[in-house]
N, CA, C and O atoms as a GROMACS GRO file, in nm:
protein
  372
    1UNK      N    1   7.226  10.162  14.524
    1UNK     CA    2   7.191  10.037  14.507
    1UNK      C    3   7.151   9.978  14.653
    1UNK      O    4   7.232   9.976  14.745
    2UNK      N    5   7.012   9.927  14.666
    2UNK     CA    6   6.957   9.907  14.795
    2UNK      C    7   7.012   9.712  14.840
    2UNK      O    8   6.974   9.610  14.783
    3UNK      N    9   7.082   9.721  14.928
    3UNK     CA   10   7.124   9.553  14.960
    3UNK      C   11   7.060   9.504  15.074
    3UNK      O   12   7.053   9.583  15.168
    4UNK      N   13   7.001   9.370  15.093
    4UNK     CA   14   6.936   9.335  15.190
    4UNK      C   15   7.052   9.277  15.248
    4UNK      O   16   7.136   9.192  15.219
    5UNK      N   17   7.016   9.375  15.365
    5UNK     CA   18   7.152   9.300  15.500
    5UNK      C   19   7.151   9.160  15.549
    5UNK      O   20   7.251   9.107  15.599
    6UNK      N   21   7.006   9.087  15.531
    6UNK     CA   22   7.017   8.976  15.559
    6UNK      C   23   7.122   8.863  15.454
    6UNK      O   24   7.167   8.753  15.483
    7UNK      N   25   7.133   8.929  15.350
    7UNK     CA   26   7.228   8.860  15.219
    7UNK      C   27   7.328   8.822  15.284
    7UNK      O   28   7.372   8.896  15.373
    8UNK      N   29   7.396   8.687  15.253
    8UNK     CA   30   7.559   8.697  15.244
    8UNK      C   31   7.663   8.722  15.148
    8UNK      O   32   7.785   8.738  15.161
    9UNK      N   33   7.567   8.721  15.020
    9UNK     CA   34   7.657   8.698  14.884
    9UNK      C   35   7.631   8.851  14.890
    9UNK      O   36   7.606   8.917  14.990
   10UNK      N   37   7.646   8.911  14.712
   10UNK     CA   38   7.626   9.037  14.688
   10UNK      C   39   7.550   9.030  14.554
   10UNK      O   40   7.566   9.069  14.438
   11UNK      N   41   7.465   8.968  14.619
   11UNK     CA   42   7.366   8.958  14.507
   11UNK      C   43   7.269   9.096  14.524
   11UNK      O   44   7.220   9.141  14.628
   12UNK      N   45   7.259   9.147  14.386
   12UNK     CA   46   7.166   9.275  14.385
   12UNK      C   47   7.012   9.249  14.401
   12UNK      O   48   6.975   9.135  14.375
   13UNK      N   49   6.935   9.325  14.434
   13UNK     CA   50   6.790   9.295  14.419
   13UNK      C   51   6.746   9.238  14.299
   13UNK      O   52   6.817   9.243  14.198
   14UNK      N   53   6.595   9.163  14.302
   14UNK     CA   54   6.582   9.107  14.209
   14UNK      C   55   6.519   9.219  14.126
   14UNK      O   56   6.556   9.209  14.009
   15UNK      N   57   6.435   9.324  14.149
   15UNK     CA   58   6.402   9.431  14.050
   15UNK      C   59   6.533   9.487  14.010
   15UNK      O   60   6.531   9.522  13.892
   16UNK      N   61   6.638   9.506  14.066
   16UNK     CA   62   6.724   9.563  13.991
   16UNK      C   63   6.822   9.437  13.893
   16UNK      O   64   6.928   9.480  13.849
   17UNK      N   65   6.796   9.332  13.870
   17UNK     CA   66   6.871   9.281  13.806
   17UNK      C   67   6.796   9.244  13.677
   17UNK      O   68   6.718   9.148  13.682
   18UNK      N   69   6.810   9.304  13.575
   18UNK     CA   70   6.739   9.311  13.460
   18UNK      C   71   6.847   9.348  13.360
   18UNK      O   72   6.916   9.450  13.352
   19UNK      N   73   6.842   9.236  13.284
   19UNK     CA   74   6.976   9.236  13.143
   19UNK      C   75   6.911   9.170  13.050
   19UNK      O   76   6.808   9.103  13.061
   20UNK      N   77   6.997   9.199  12.924
   20UNK     CA   78   6.932   9.173  12.801
   20UNK      C   79   6.962   8.999  12.775
   20UNK      O   80   7.014   8.924  12.858
   21UNK      N   81   6.939   8.979  12.705
   21UNK     CA   82   6.983   8.794  12.699
   21UNK      C   83   7.162   8.814  12.654
   21UNK      O   84   7.244   8.734  12.698
   22UNK      N   85   7.199   8.911  12.576
   22UNK     CA   86   7.323   8.887  12.528
   22UNK      C   87   7.420   8.925  12.644
   22UNK      O   88   7.527   8.867  12.664
   23UNK      N   89   7.372   9.030  12.721
   23UNK     CA   90   7.418   9.061  12.863
   23UNK      C   91   7.407   8.944  12.950
   23UNK      O   92   7.490   8.944  13.040
   24UNK      N   93   7.340   8.859  12.948
   24UNK     CA   94   7.325   8.746  13.025
   24UNK      C   95   7.443   8.602  12.981
   24UNK      O   96   7.479   8.504  13.047
   25UNK      N   97   7.469   8.639  12.874
   25UNK     CA   98   7.552   8.555  12.794
   25UNK      C   99   7.681   8.552  12.868
   25UNK      O  100   7.733   8.452  12.918
   26UNK      N  101   7.741   8.715  12.868
   26UNK     CA  102   7.852   8.769  12.908
   26UNK      C  103   7.858   8.749  13.060
   26UNK      O  104   7.969   8.741  13.114
   27UNK      N  105   7.764   8.742  13.118
   27UNK     CA  106   7.726   8.719  13.288
   27UNK      C  107   7.769   8.543  13.293
   27UNK      O  108   7.835   8.493  13.383
   28UNK      N  109   7.729   8.489  13.205
   28UNK     CA  110   7.763   8.348  13.245
   28UNK      C  111   7.874   8.279  13.212
   28UNK      O  112   7.932   8.189  13.272
   29UNK      N  113   7.902   8.346  13.084
   29UNK     CA  114   8.058   8.326  13.041
   29UNK      C  115   8.178   8.367  13.168
   29UNK      O  116   8.280   8.309  13.208
   30UNK      N  117   8.125   8.465  13.198
   30UNK     CA  118   8.220   8.533  13.337
   30UNK      C  119   8.196   8.440  13.469
   30UNK      O  120   8.288   8.408  13.545
   31UNK      N  121   8.097   8.412  13.482
   31UNK     CA  122   8.084   8.296  13.574
   31UNK      C  123   8.161   8.169  13.570
   31UNK      O  124   8.257   8.146  13.642
   32UNK      N  125   8.110   8.087  13.479
   32UNK     CA  126   8.179   7.998  13.440
   32UNK      C  127   8.292   7.982  13.408
   32UNK      O  128   8.326   7.870  13.446
   33UNK      N  129   8.399   8.052  13.341
   33UNK     CA  130   8.512   8.085  13.302
   33UNK      C  131   8.568   8.100  13.445
   33UNK      O  132   8.652   8.015  13.476
   34UNK      N  133   8.539   8.189  13.534
   34UNK     CA  134   8.600   8.210  13.688
   34UNK      C  135   8.588   8.067  13.755
   34UNK      O  136   8.688   8.013  13.803
   35UNK      N  137   8.472   8.012  13.757
   35UNK     CA  138   8.477   7.841  13.829
   35UNK      C  139   8.569   7.766  13.769
   35UNK      O  140   8.646   7.699  13.838
   36UNK      N  141   8.575   7.768  13.615
   36UNK     CA  142   8.693   7.678  13.566
   36UNK      C  143   8.819   7.675  13.573
   36UNK      O  144   8.891   7.575  13.584
   37UNK      N  145   8.857   7.812  13.566
   37UNK     CA  146   9.018   7.872  13.550
   37UNK      C  147   9.032   7.905  13.721
   37UNK      O  148   9.126   7.837  13.760
   38UNK      N  149   8.992   7.958  13.799
   38UNK     CA  150   8.999   8.025  13.927
   38UNK      C  151   9.034   8.132  13.914
   38UNK      O  152   9.085   8.184  14.014
   39UNK      N  153   9.023   8.206  13.800
   39UNK     CA  154   9.080   8.354  13.796
   39UNK      C  155   8.963   8.389  13.684
   39UNK      O  156   8.935   8.295  13.610
   40UNK      N  157   8.893   8.506  13.663
   40UNK     CA  158   8.816   8.596  13.603
   40UNK      C  159   8.884   8.602  13.464
   40UNK      O  160   9.003   8.628  13.448
   41UNK      N  161   8.793   8.574  13.362
   41UNK     CA  162   8.798   8.604  13.204
   41UNK      C  163   8.878   8.733  13.161
   41UNK      O  164   8.815   8.837  13.174
   42UNK      N  165   9.002   8.744  13.113
   42UNK     CA  166   9.065   8.916  13.050
   42UNK      C  167   8.946   8.941  12.929
   42UNK      O  168   8.854   8.868  12.891
   43UNK      N  169   8.975   9.035  12.900
   43UNK     CA  170   8.893   9.092  12.775
   43UNK      C  171   8.930   9.020  12.663
   43UNK      O  172   8.837   9.013  12.582
   44UNK      N  173   9.049   8.954  12.623
   44UNK     CA  174   9.078   8.883  12.540
   44UNK      C  175   8.986   8.741  12.508
   44UNK      O  176   8.949   8.684  12.406
   45UNK      N  177   8.973   8.723  12.626
   45UNK     CA  178   8.898   8.586  12.643
   45UNK      C  179   8.779   8.590  12.609
   45UNK      O  180   8.721   8.494  12.559
   46UNK      N  181   8.710   8.737  12.639
   46UNK     CA  182   8.575   8.723  12.638
   46UNK      C  183   8.572   8.763  12.477
   46UNK      O  184   8.477   8.723  12.410
   47UNK      N  185   8.662   8.831  12.425
   47UNK     CA  186   8.658   8.845  12.257
   47UNK      C  187   8.670   8.758  12.182
   47UNK      O  188   8.604   8.764  12.077
   48UNK      N  189   8.753   8.650  12.205
   48UNK     CA  190   8.744   8.531  12.131
   48UNK      C  191   8.612   8.413  12.156
   48UNK      O  192   8.562   8.330  12.079
   49UNK      N  193   8.590   8.440  12.261
   49UNK     CA  194   8.457   8.330  12.299
   49UNK      C  195   8.320   8.405  12.228
   49UNK      O  196   8.219   8.339  12.202
   50UNK      N  197   8.330   8.535  12.203
   50UNK     CA  198   8.194   8.626  12.144
   50UNK      C  199   8.252   8.626  12.005
   50UNK      O  200   8.174   8.606  11.912
   51UNK      N  201   8.347   8.641  11.986
   51UNK     CA  202   8.385   8.672  11.873
   51UNK      C  203   8.344   8.826  11.840
   51UNK      O  204   8.255   8.849  11.757
   52UNK      N  205   8.401   8.912  11.897
   52UNK     CA  206   8.344   9.044  11.859
   52UNK      C  207   8.485   9.143  11.897
   52UNK      O  208   8.586   9.098  11.950
   53UNK      N  209   8.468   9.276  11.860
   53UNK     CA  210   8.616   9.340  11.876
   53UNK      C  211   8.634   9.392  12.036
   53UNK      O  212   8.546   9.405  12.121
   54UNK      N  213   8.805   9.422  12.048
   54UNK     CA  214   8.797   9.503  12.198
   54UNK      C  215   8.695   9.604  12.248
   54UNK      O  216   8.660   9.604  12.366
   55UNK      N  217   8.643   9.697  12.152
   55UNK     CA  218   8.572   9.819  12.154
   55UNK      C  219   8.450   9.741  12.205
   55UNK      O  220   8.429   9.755  12.325
   56UNK      N  221   8.360   9.655  12.134
   56UNK     CA  222   8.267   9.566  12.178
   56UNK      C  223   8.250   9.516  12.294
   56UNK      O  224   8.140   9.516  12.349
   57UNK      N  225   8.401   9.447  12.369
   57UNK     CA  226   8.375   9.362  12.503
   57UNK      C  227   8.405   9.530  12.593
   57UNK      O  228   8.371   9.528  12.711
   58UNK      N  229   8.445   9.620  12.558
   58UNK     CA  230   8.460   9.731  12.679
   58UNK      C  231   8.367   9.797  12.694
   58UNK      O  232   8.344   9.862  12.796
   59UNK      N  233   8.288   9.791  12.583
   59UNK     CA  234   8.126   9.878  12.599
   59UNK      C  235   8.051   9.792  12.666
   59UNK      O  236   7.954   9.833  12.728
   60UNK      N  237   8.072   9.706  12.665
   60UNK     CA  238   7.977   9.537  12.731
   60UNK      C  239   7.984   9.546  12.893
   60UNK      O  240   7.894   9.545  12.977
   61UNK      N  241   8.132   9.556  12.907
   61UNK     CA  242   8.182   9.571  13.045
   61UNK      C  243   8.155   9.674  13.119
   61UNK      O  244   8.125   9.671  13.239
   62UNK      N  245   8.167   9.801  13.028
   62UNK     CA  246   8.124   9.934  13.096
   62UNK      C  247   7.971   9.900  13.119
   62UNK      O  248   7.945   9.957  13.225
   63UNK      N  249   7.860   9.840  13.076
   63UNK     CA  250   7.744   9.841  13.080
   63UNK      C  251   7.697   9.782  13.201
   63UNK      O  252   7.621   9.825  13.288
   64UNK      N  253   7.776   9.645  13.183
   64UNK     CA  254   7.748   9.546  13.317
   64UNK      C  255   7.732   9.623  13.426
   64UNK      O  256   7.634   9.632  13.499
   65UNK      N  257   7.858   9.688  13.432
   65UNK     CA  258   7.923   9.762  13.556
   65UNK      C  259   7.848   9.860  13.592
   65UNK      O  260   7.844   9.873  13.715
   66UNK      N  261   7.760   9.965  13.511
   66UNK     CA  262   7.725  10.046  13.512
   66UNK      C  263   7.547   9.997  13.556
   66UNK      O  264   7.469  10.079  13.606
   67UNK      N  265   7.515   9.882  13.532
   67UNK     CA  266   7.395   9.816  13.590
   67UNK      C  267   7.392   9.753  13.718
   67UNK      O  268   7.292   9.710  13.776
   68UNK      N  269   7.520   9.750  13.761
   68UNK     CA  270   7.563   9.716  13.915
   68UNK      C  271   7.574   9.564  13.894
   68UNK      O  272   7.606   9.498  13.993
   69UNK      N  273   7.548   9.486  13.758
   69UNK     CA  274   7.600   9.327  13.748
   69UNK      C  275   7.693   9.319  13.777
   69UNK      O  276   7.685   9.224  13.856
   70UNK      N  277   7.807   9.354  13.776
   70UNK     CA  278   7.937   9.331  13.779
   70UNK      C  279   8.058   9.440  13.847
   70UNK      O  280   8.054   9.553  13.798
   71UNK      N  281   8.132   9.424  13.921
   71UNK     CA  282   8.263   9.528  13.944
   71UNK      C  283   8.365   9.480  13.903
   71UNK      O  284   8.372   9.363  13.865
   72UNK      N  285   8.448   9.549  13.903
   72UNK     CA  286   8.570   9.541  13.858
   72UNK      C  287   8.664   9.666  13.903
   72UNK      O  288   8.606   9.764  13.949
   73UNK      N  289   8.804   9.667  13.892
   73UNK     CA  290   8.903   9.754  13.942
   73UNK      C  291   8.948   9.805  13.804
   73UNK      O  292   8.995   9.725  13.723
   74UNK      N  293   8.937   9.908  13.781
   74UNK     CA  294   9.004   9.962  13.650
   74UNK      C  295   9.168   9.961  13.646
   74UNK      O  296   9.250   9.977  13.736
   75UNK      N  297   9.182   9.936  13.514
   75UNK     CA  298   9.369   9.933  13.485
   75UNK      C  299   9.402   9.800  13.574
   75UNK      O  300   9.522   9.795  13.605
   76UNK      N  301   9.329   9.700  13.619
   76UNK     CA  302   9.386   9.592  13.684
   76UNK      C  303   9.323   9.481  13.602
   76UNK      O  304   9.201   9.475  13.585
   77UNK      N  305   9.426   9.375  13.544
   77UNK     CA  306   9.367   9.282  13.474
   77UNK      C  307   9.305   9.176  13.561
   77UNK      O  308   9.339   9.159  13.678
   78UNK      N  309   9.180   9.082  13.477
   78UNK     CA  310   9.136   8.988  13.524
   78UNK      C  311   9.043   9.047  13.680
   78UNK      O  312   9.007   8.973  13.771
   79UNK      N  313   9.030   9.136  13.676
   79UNK     CA  314   8.970   9.188  13.837
   79UNK      C  315   8.801   9.186  13.791
   79UNK      O  316   8.731   9.253  13.866
   80UNK      N  317   8.737   9.125  13.688
   80UNK     CA  318   8.608   9.117  13.692
   80UNK      C  319   8.521   9.038  13.764
   80UNK      O  320   8.530   8.916  13.757
   81UNK      N  321   8.415   9.108  13.852
   81UNK     CA  322   8.346   9.017  13.974
   81UNK      C  323   8.210   9.037  13.944
   81UNK      O  324   8.176   9.144  13.894
   82UNK      N  325   8.109   8.929  13.973
   82UNK     CA  326   7.974   8.916  13.939
   82UNK      C  327   7.919   8.964  14.060
   82UNK      O  328   7.982   8.970  14.166
   83UNK      N  329   7.792   8.999  14.042
   83UNK     CA  330   7.745   9.080  14.161
   83UNK      C  331   7.621   9.041  14.181
   83UNK      O  332   7.536   9.097  14.251
   84UNK      N  333   7.611   8.940  14.116
   84UNK     CA  334   7.467   8.847  14.113
   84UNK      C  335   7.489   8.681  14.092
   84UNK      O  336   7.566   8.621  14.016
   85UNK      N  337   7.369   8.619  14.210
   85UNK     CA  338   7.420   8.466  14.233
   85UNK      C  339   7.446   8.408  14.122
   85UNK      O  340   7.439   8.487  14.027
   86UNK      N  341   7.475   8.293  14.092
   86UNK     CA  342   7.454   8.142  13.972
   86UNK      C  343   7.327   8.136  13.961
   86UNK      O  344   7.285   8.128  13.845
   87UNK      N  345   7.206   8.140  14.096
   87UNK     CA  346   7.077   8.143  14.026
   87UNK      C  347   7.018   8.222  13.945
   87UNK      O  348   6.911   8.193  13.891
   88UNK      N  349   7.090   8.346  13.925
   88UNK     CA  350   6.961   8.439  13.876
   88UNK      C  351   7.079   8.438  13.709
   88UNK      O  352   7.062   8.522  13.621
   89UNK      N  353   7.157   8.360  13.702
   89UNK     CA  354   7.240   8.346  13.574
   89UNK      C  355   7.153   8.278  13.450
   89UNK      O  356   7.077   8.186  13.480
   90UNK      N  357   7.161   8.317  13.320
   90UNK     CA  358   7.109   8.197  13.232
   90UNK      C  359   7.189   8.107  13.165
   90UNK      O  360   7.304   8.137  13.132
   91UNK      N  361   7.143   8.005  13.142
   91UNK     CA  362   7.217   7.894  13.067
   91UNK      C  363   7.320   7.956  12.942
   91UNK      O  364   7.275   8.035  12.859
   92UNK      N  365   7.446   7.914  12.942
   92UNK     CA  366   7.531   7.965  12.860
   92UNK      C  367   7.510   7.894  12.762
   92UNK      O  368   7.502   7.772  12.774
   93UNK      N  369   7.498   7.957  12.645
   93UNK     CA  370   7.474   7.892  12.492
   93UNK      C  371   7.621   7.856  12.416
   93UNK      O  372   7.622   7.807  12.302
   0.00000   0.00000   0.00000
């Protein structure tokens, strides 16, 4: 991944920021949940909000991590961190 050393945040380059509408909703939820609660969401929080199964949440987290849109510490609760800025997020529906 190429980082612009002049940036002070962990934003990824614009051309690397590509995600589906659904992935964007997950990213927006992670952002707003963290902003409101002071901690990132647990997988159960994502599951409840999006009304999906635990395997679906796990696969989405893996996809977002593979694309470099989030980072996490495996086997550590509430360790999701966005790697894009708020300006790059869609509105949460």
